[in-house]
KOLVEX-844573 format. One line per 3 residues: number of its first residue (from 0); for each residue y, x, z of N, C-alpha, C. Coordinates in steps of 0.05 Angstrom, whole numbers, plus 32768, in hexadecimal, padded with zeros to 4 digits. Atoms other than C-alpha are relative to their C-alpha. Layout:
BEGIN
NUM) Y,X,Z,Y,X,Z,Y,X,Z | ...
//
This chain:
BEGIN
0) 8007,7FE6,800C,7FB0,7E7A,7EC5,7FE8,7FFA,7FED | 8016,8003,8012,7F85,7E7A,7E87,7FED,8018,8001 | 8015,7FEB,7FFF,7F47,7EA5,7E7B,800B,801C,7FF8
3) 7FF5,7FE6,8009,7F6D,7EDC,7E56,8011,800C,8015 | 7FEF,7FF6,7FEA,7FA0,7EE3,7E8E,7FEF,8009,8018 | 8012,7FF9,7FEA,7F68,7EE4,7EC1,7FF3,801B,7FFB
6) 800D,7FE6,8006,7F45,7F1D,7E9D,8014,8017,8001 | 7FEC,7FEB,7FFF,7F85,7F45,7E95,8009,8006,801C | 7FF7,7FFB,7FE5,7F96,7F3C,7EDE,7FEC,8010,8010
9) 8014,7FF0,7FF2,7F56,7F60,7EF2,8008,801E,8000 | 7FF7,7FE4,8002,7F74,7FA2,7EDB,801B,8003,800D | 7FE8,7FFD,7FF0,7FA8,7FB9,7F0D,8004,801E,8006
12) 7FFA,7FE5,7FF6,7FCA,7FF8,7F26,7FF2,8004,801A | 800E,7FFA,7FE7,7FAC,801B,7F62,800F,7FF3,8017 | 7FF2,800C,7FE9,7FE4,8003,7F90,7FFD,7FE2,8000
15) 8004,801D,8001,7FDE,7FBB,7F78,7FE4,7FF8,8008 | 801C,8006,7FF8,7F92,7FBD,7F80,7FFC,8005,801E | 8001,7FFB,7FE3,7F9A,7FDB,7FC6,800B,7FE8,800F
18) 7FF4,8018,7FF4,7FC7,7FA0,7FD7,7FEC,7FE9,7FFF | 8014,8015,8003,7F93,7F70,7FBC,7FE8,8004,8012 | 8017,7FFA,7FEE,7F5A,7F92,7FE2,8007,7FFB,801D
21) 7FF8,8006,7FE5,7F82,7F8E,8022,8002,7FE2,8005 | 7FFF,801D,7FFE,7F8E,7F44,8015,7FE3,7FF5,8003 | 801C,8009,7FFD,7F43,7F3A,800C,7FF5,8007,801C
24) 800A,7FF8,7FE5,7F36,7F60,804D,800A,7FED,8016 | 7FF6,8013,7FEC,7F62,7F2F,8073,7FEC,7FE8,8003 | 8014,8015,7FFF,7F2D,7EFB,8061,7FE4,800A,8006
27) 8019,7FF5,7FF8,7EF5,7F29,8077,7FEE,8009,7FE9 | 800F,7FF7,8018,7EE0,7F40,8031,8004,801E,7FFC | 7FFF,7FE3,8005,7ECE,7F89,8027,8002,8005,7FE2
30) 7FFC,7FF8,801C,7EE1,7FAC,7FE6,7FF4,801B,7FFC | 800B,7FE7,8008,7EBD,7FE4,7FC3,800D,8008,7FE6 | 7FF6,7FF5,8018,7EDF,8010,7F8F,7FEB,8013,7FF5
33) 8016,7FF1,800D,7EA9,802B,7F60,800B,8011,7FE9 | 7FF5,7FED,8014,7EBE,8069,7F39,7FEB,8007,7FEB | 8010,7FF8,8017,7EA0,8075,7EF5,800E,8016,7FF1
36) 7FF5,7FEC,8011,7EAA,80B4,7ECC,8000,7FF6,7FE3 | 8003,800B,801B,7E93,8090,7E8D,7FEF,7FE7,8002 | 800F,8019,7FFE,7E7D,8048,7E88,7FF0,7FFB,7FE6
39) 8011,8008,8016,7E43,8033,7E5B,7FF3,7FE6,8008 | 800D,801A,7FFB,7E29,7FED,7E55,7FE2,8002,7FFD | 801D,7FFF,7FFF,7DE2,7FF5,7E69,7FF6,7FEE,8016
42) 800B,8011,7FEB,7DB4,7FCA,7E92,7FFF,800F,801B | 7FFF,7FF0,7FE8,7DB1,8003,7EC5,801B,7FFE,800E | 7FE6,8002,7FF4,7DFC,8002,7ECF,8006,7FE4,800A
45) 7FFB,801C,7FF7,7DFE,7FB6,7ED4,7FF0,7FFB,8019 | 8010,8003,7FE7,7DC6,7FB8,7F08,800E,800E,8017 | 7FF2,7FF1,7FEB,7DED,7FEC,7F2F,8018,7FF0,800A
48) 7FE9,8010,7FF7,7E2A,7FBE,7F30,7FF6,7FEA,8013 | 800B,8015,7FEF,7DFF,7F87,7F4E,7FF7,800C,801B | 8008,7FF3,7FE7,7DE2,7FB8,7F81,8018,8006,8012
51) 7FE8,7FFA,7FF0,7E27,7FCE,7F97,800D,7FE6,800A | 7FF3,801A,7FF8,7E41,7F86,7F99,7FF0,7FF4,8017 | 800F,800B,7FEA,7E08,7F75,7FC9,8009,800D,801B
54) 7FF7,7FF2,7FE8,7E28,7FA6,7FFB,801C,7FF8,8009 | 7FE4,8008,7FFA,7E6F,7F8B,7FF8,8006,7FE5,7FF4 | 7FF7,801A,800A,7E96,7F4C,7FE6,800E,8002,7FE5
57) 7FF0,7FFC,8018,7EC4,7F67,7FB0,7FFB,801B,7FF4 | 8007,7FE7,800E,7EB6,7F9C,7F7B,8017,8006,7FEC | 7FEB,7FF6,8012,7EEC,7FC5,7F58,7FF5,8018,7FF2
60) 800A,7FEA,8010,7ED9,7FF3,7F1F,8018,8013,7FFA | 7FEC,7FEC,8006,7F02,8033,7F18,7FF6,8011,7FE8 | 8007,7FF2,8018,7F01,8053,7ED3,8015,8015,7FF9
63) 7FEC,7FEC,8009,7F23,8090,7EB4,8016,7FF2,7FF0 | 7FE9,800C,800E,7F68,8081,7E98,7FFC,8000,7FE2 | 8004,7FFE,801D,7F4F,8094,7E53,7FEB,7FEC,7FF6
66) 8014,8014,8007,7F1D,805A,7E52,800B,7FEE,7FE9 | 7FF8,8010,8017,7F1E,8030,7E13,8005,7FE3,8008 | 7FF9,801D,7FFA,7F3B,7FE9,7E12,7FE7,7FEF,7FFD
69) 8018,800F,8004,7EF8,7FCF,7DF9,7FEE,8001,801A | 8010,7FFD,7FE7,7ED5,7FEA,7E38,800D,7FF0,8016 | 7FF2,800F,7FEB,7F0B,7FCD,7E65,7FFC,7FE2,7FFD
72) 8004,801D,8005,7F04,7F89,7E44,7FE4,7FF7,8007 | 801C,8007,7FF9,7EB8,7F89,7E4C,7FFC,7FFF,801E | 8003,8000,7FE3,7EBC,7F9C,7E95,800F,7FE9,800D
75) 7FF0,8017,7FF6,7EF2,7F68,7EA2,7FF1,7FE6,7FFD | 800F,8018,8004,7EC3,7F34,7E87,7FE7,7FFD,8012 | 8017,8001,7FEE,7E8D,7F44,7EBA,8008,7FF1,8019
78) 7FFA,8010,7FE8,7E8C,7F10,7EF2,7FFF,8010,801A | 8003,7FF1,7FE7,7E77,7F43,7F26,8017,8013,8005 | 7FEA,7FED,7FFC,7EB5,7F6E,7F1B,8019,7FF0,8007
81) 7FE8,800F,7FF7,7EF2,7F56,7F42,8019,800E,7FF9 | 7FE8,7FF2,8008,7F22,7F8C,7F2B,7FF9,801A,7FF2 | 8003,7FE7,800F,7F2C,7FCA,7F00,8019,8011,8005
84) 7FEA,7FED,7FFE,7F57,8007,7F0D,7FF9,8018,7FEF | 8003,7FE8,8010,7F62,8044,7EE2,800A,8018,8010 | 7FF8,7FE8,7FF0,7F66,808A,7EFF,8002,8018,7FEE
87) 7FFF,7FE5,800C,7F7C,80CF,7EE9,7FF3,8014,8012 | 800B,7FEE,7FEC,7F67,80F1,7F29,7FF2,7FEE,8015 | 800F,8010,7FEE,7F30,80D4,7F54,800A,8001,801D
90) 7FF7,7FFD,7FE5,7F4A,80F0,7F95,801A,7FF1,8005 | 7FE7,800F,7FFD,7F90,80D4,7F8A,7FFB,7FE2,8000 | 8007,801C,8001,7F72,8091,7F78,7FF4,7FF7,801B
93) 800C,8007,7FE6,7F48,8091,7FB8,8015,7FFE,8016 | 7FEC,8000,7FEC,7F84,80A1,7FE2,8013,7FE8,7FFE | 7FEF,8017,8004,7FA8,8065,7FC5,7FF4,7FE7,800C
96) 800C,8017,7FF3,7F77,8036,7FE7,7FFE,8004,801E | 7FFF,7FFC,7FE3,7F7F,802B,8031,7FE8,7FF6,800F | 8016,800B,7FF0,7F41,8004,8045,7FE7,7FFA,7FF0
99) 8018,8006,8011,7F0E,8001,800C,7FEB,8015,8004 | 8016,7FED,8001,7ECA,8022,8007,7FFF,800B,7FE4 | 8002,7FF3,801A,7EBA,8051,7FCE,7FE3,8007,7FF9
102) 801A,7FF7,800B,7E7E,8062,7FA2,8005,800D,7FE6 | 7FFC,7FF1,8018,7E74,808F,7F67,7FE7,7FFF,7FEF | 8016,8001,8014,7E49,8088,7F28,8008,8012,7FE9
105) 7FFB,7FEE,8017,7E46,80C1,7EF6,8016,8014,8006 | 7FEC,7FED,7FF8,7E7A,80E9,7F1C,7FFC,8007,801D | 8003,7FF6,7FE5,7E7C,8111,7F5C,8018,7FF8,8011
108) 7FEA,8005,7FED,7EA4,80FE,7F99,8011,8019,8004 | 7FF0,7FE9,7FFC,7EDF,812C,7F9F,8000,8009,801E | 7FFE,7FF6,7FE5,7EEB,8156,7FDD,8018,7FF1,800D
111) 7FEB,8011,7FF4,7F12,8125,8009,7FFF,8002,801E | 7FFF,8000,7FE2,7F27,811F,8052,7FE9,7FF0,800C | 8016,800D,7FF2,7EF3,8107,8084,8005,7FE1,8001
114) 7FFB,801D,7FFF,7F16,80C3,8089,7FF7,7FF2,7FE7 | 8009,800C,801A,7F08,80B6,803F,7FE2,8003,7FFD | 801D,7FFC,8003,7EC1,80D4,8042,7FF0,7FEB,800F
117) 800F,8014,7FF1,7EAD,80A1,8076,7FFF,7FE5,7FF2 | 7FFF,801A,800F,7EBD,8069,8045,7FF0,8002,7FE6 | 8010,7FFD,8019,7E8F,8084,800D,7FE4,7FF5,8004
120) 801B,800B,8000,7E4F,805D,7FFF,7FEF,800F,7FEC | 8013,7FF3,8013,7E13,807D,7FDE,7FE8,7FEE,7FFD | 8016,8012,8006,7DE2,804F,7FBD,7FE9,800E,7FF3
//
């Protein structure tokens, strides 16, 4: 796999990323899905990624489906990001993951069942 293919493979569907996260969990690695309403490349956001990565082993960034290709390419190039998913509805996206933790930056956590609320991290 060359570098271009590796970067493209970071962006996956929710079901494919859930499968990947479950595979990571088999090896004892926790995954965090970090939801952003709007991503901006600032030192604050980059520091936040490092802070969240210190809590888990794998970091997946969830962005709105309307995100620009340029933004997706920049995020895919970050070494701390292990995956990218796009969402239309945060709650539906959360329900697509069976064992990951969740965090929110720039957006509020939706009203979800207690089982999902227990997996939300607040930094």
